[in-house]
Steps between C-alpha positions, in 0.01 A plus 500: 500500500774244578235270654302502172809395297571229756136377474528476121820295535339256747191452280712427192699240693178341639348483151806321356511252788127412466532445125806276547328302775184449287708372205702267724200309649315441169524183288622536144189406304287722273224547756742596779697737274180686408403526864852615594497774238156616615601516870837663418331770293249555783785544750676746272179699447423517874853606595513744210186668635662522846822640353299741285328629813846577644599675176178704522601595852836621366330711235256629761790592720676676212178682405458612859860622503452687171192672635711620792775671303687614806554135603551362150793728414723393792382141452607513136835644602533222755433233234754663268762510777421142595544398135840671489589328829407162349706570189814520713427173680358311204719277283766230498813504721819630341708182510801652325522783757469251785764260365753759385474776762294407803602143582880550478479790747307283746754218449784727611301608809500141627756401763675164538459326835833384648514200735797320653565125506280468811213674314522813714377813325801730471327776303450608141708603204412669173539301181834548318337707223299717738599852599228521768631560852179400681353195325220305670429128518261336256202334672430151370169465686306786660342416841126448442390669825711809432370522142135462601534791746688715247248429222207568733642835608629636167339317209204273585390483134837366376426203274789304345253284302383801300636469145308794351704745294204704369196658662267272300674189642495651846118528484481119485795418732536758774384850426639639823861387448692450177847579367606549861261791560188533715262639236266647761778701665417835326136478616594403855761777518246754371255387765767524771601843372143631531462349848834647601398842367167494689621351828853645530481798260821416313602336175799304634460140392756229433386252232473136607744336259481131412798281590590495130518881496699495824751259345534726195562806720761315704674374187502838325635667811799265485526489121353812340455475125662744256225759547322593824229240560159665530171334598415418137827306461430315825147406391633363171764299688236335721397245237864417425589435865175323589483252210875431501504405869157355579578133418492237778255705707727803474813331644737729311277801558518448878877443492560815296278715721656383828853527362453852362301629799707651781427345839797643686758769429874507573717796400225625270478169312189286504482120530223253429274257683735201535789724606279659764392162639864395545623826654189595697405155633805285418276251320438373150153589371368144540576522874308824565202491738166656401567785743836574331338487156241752618786726617651476151166598344512814717861560392385487137345844562759625752854377427724473806807727496792339686712817496262694725579562865394228744219723627365550146535128424294408805236757404485359145476144639207606720319645196569187295354277774194725524442483124552122497236454772259720307561300180430171681190631680349634177576184301227266378741235365615378845309351790735493801532880529544496878795257504690687226433841658612362837826377348560838334452680833755269666767568237786702646705751303739282296874534530589612150675345323368172638739204476396135532688310770711311246646828375534655845743214563721656231452870578512479878304817569326782313623830638436862412834503319452196278121528454530679166709213359206263537208741448417376147562168328764635256696659787450186708656282233792740472555494876465123536682390185771762547758495221369170363198685359716636218619146419143367495405785267786408263390136501139598432610720213674201338201272552257757358708506182551122481131421542375802300291631789320814388161680511395279208594162645526457877458683829740406781334511841732305730869412530662252740862584582756232573637606838406540864379852558618533860857374434548732202347789697733455799805437275449829320478698824789304653736540205408864444589590857819290513636624166416866546862587580626339177331768284419261215275656238444201268488146633321165496498206742299181448495141628295217351436161660502166321128523419548822305351715775646845563583506872699825501469795265622857532563745222587865482476693172568193288235545232684495170406624158823331395619220734867511614767272356565196714871490411695187589191327641466385141760235589236317704297452183805429280598220740172322422589489132858383563389222736234393251772460237688271739754748644633422849610728783862452384424587134706802389406797285718756329513831686617695195478876470337498157160677518387399150196293415500126565738342246318244293810341342758272659776736387443711813676254728788708631515536875807540721556224753445727801169633359314171547279505812277223640126524558525548877726801470281642224203483734678637808641804323319822580550612140332379187763314297483514119349154450424545132723205414340289773197445282724362222806335656633382833802313635506176699771262616431133433690187400595660172649799679398861546287560191289776356153393383276684255139427593270799441192533720205484265261791473194292597657435842569872550144584397368243751703672773364844410144371471483303827677759715349807329843646430512835320787606272629853525585548135252254352758348271678161482404351842840337566666840490270658760495193722874442477582862585236534775308761302161382615262754649239389751315653792550351848176302493595335170844407638335361815263289290786359291708414810198333660443280192865395491494423874198273473632308200845460657418414860139376493485311169260233625259743665223696339644813341332823610532806282547834673185707443432812707142503379352161581159531337283752313123501536326660206167550328454459127372804315237412243390794287613747769296314761684341790400134521395398852701177517857534628792312348863455601852509368690286748879486528519248784571199280864392445668694224596293200848499348569381147635146442823647356558701818417203727798317350726775641451341843582132474679353803852528356446859381357602836810372682725707275284811542474466879879472523547814290235702683623431853865580415483877576427426867714196579817572301774730626496695176126547507401865508204420729678301770398769751151346488625172646519607864338837496142386552376182669341350191638254247539662159469262209629748246524875460627735232557871488517748214613862469447683173429863410394590854262205537593249769348155550526208738292195415504140611351224712522406868381191684297508821331200667573293189313748282647718227433874479606721211587864566572815301657824623538794265647848560542780249750771591781628279670701776602206721819301462512121507593481869211724607255302286616169647454630856150623421407170335632315807279711724190443285564126481556473875171678577310293244621167642437622854143588405450137395673346801321730744188642337358603841767772516346676196154503657637614836683797348190609308270463802748699706464788253120476496437488874732792571235732348 
């Protein structure tokens, strides 16, 4: 019956082609037109007779079936059921459902690839908005050899060029495959069922689902809809998935399928194709051999479970190799069967997780104790990035908001982080072990070099919903405004007790003679002095005597300071009040960034200014109508960070001399509260400042090593410790941090000593 319909289709197509060809070769005169019409009508008549004979055959067949009532009844039922089956598949894709419900869920399943400054693959991380604990990597380009084997085994009729959305269109495009469904599947399954019943005497039969149906099942298993999804729902979804993802020869379809499909299992959680390639073979997918791709085709049917015993893992590996060899031997799409099979047979049981040599340099050794830390890409990133992972996540969260990255705009696939993975890894282990006896619950240590690169970073429980107040560190920023006005290191400010708002009238000029204090002593004090008046008036001794000057700092200068250093007011009111009283609130990374900017502009004014960015570059794909565009784009943060012209004028030569004199005073003056830094550690400190307020304790500053300037930030939060205890703990942290820079081999040695004791 199907052959008769197919014959009618072919004859109709042949008739149309012959008529077109006859019209094309004729000249356009009256004689030729008459002849063309005569021949065309003859062609139509001849083909109509042939088609009519096929129609007669159909009626003959139907008559024969009617005469045999016992056969006609089930045949009629079969046609009715087939019609119902077609009604579920038939029709246009539901674009609204795909855009609003399906695509966003897939978007949150996608992991971000994390690489260090040397392009080493540290692992993966979920997007900031995602609540998924086991996201998988998006595949930009599916390996052609792998796909040809997979398609041959599971869905040989898959046709991404088929645009039919109705059965009528399918008759003229591809009757066997449309809307993501193999239309002949019910007949083939019925035939297999009968054969199975006769040969094996049972009715057990698993339907051969198309890859579209497999993708739907995988997706619904992860993201069930409001009601239980039955087979009817899945059939209706086929057209939506297939037509929404089939563009560019099914590039998005392949990516979705291989991301959602579980290839290996860790702690009951499944991970996708690209994850499996990295953990199982330690390779990116473009580096896989044909033998390894064949293994992954076998793992498509039998996911590998890492949490099994070694004996069970080896047994599973043996079965996977056997299946891979069978797949290759039975394939008609490849020619060099013997070579690929030979390579599969030679493959030894992989050490899982597999690490490339560049990462083994960092880890040292995979042991039974630390194996679980690296068994999946999310756990690998956590183990390798250590406490810096939380900082990277905070930075990503900011960038996602700034660049409006969402399921309707962009998909982030790769992030480059601005530090050396091995140094940060060893520093975290080194500091954690050395500071264990200090019992510090909340802390932060970071060092940044002159190129804005984070060379040391350790944090412990310092993720803030509300950042801590920085206290008298605000004086560092106030000094920039005073020097910009023309104040010198000997300029004096009134240390009055009045806590009122900044007086805007000259009438507030009372100040006792012993309350005036110069800029150096203001900066060296470990308390935040009430500098409200400093923004309005100051006192200097010149030829005319010791005079008080009223010269308010204009608001545009204060706004330039806030803007260029990303300062955040605590009370969000008149900025001079918060800045003058040290009421700013900033997290340690923001303070570190501000100190780094000041350092570069003060001490390297003629060099290129590098902004501190933990995330160096984002690689993303545009989303066009809920379809991920194949071409990758980048947000890059490697270029020098611009500062506004107003802020650049804060750092003229004369102003820099005044600022450098003020900043270095706490170390080199006898009354400086930080003079203990001078001889405590064998490094030249350029400036340093501490702050203690409401149980939050800071030490920030700059040191010089090999004629290069490094900014540092140390933060501790503990309300139970007194000032002496805090200072001793900060000394210990600072000593270890500087030692890690002077002798970085010590960090690696101590970690390796721990590893090889296992």
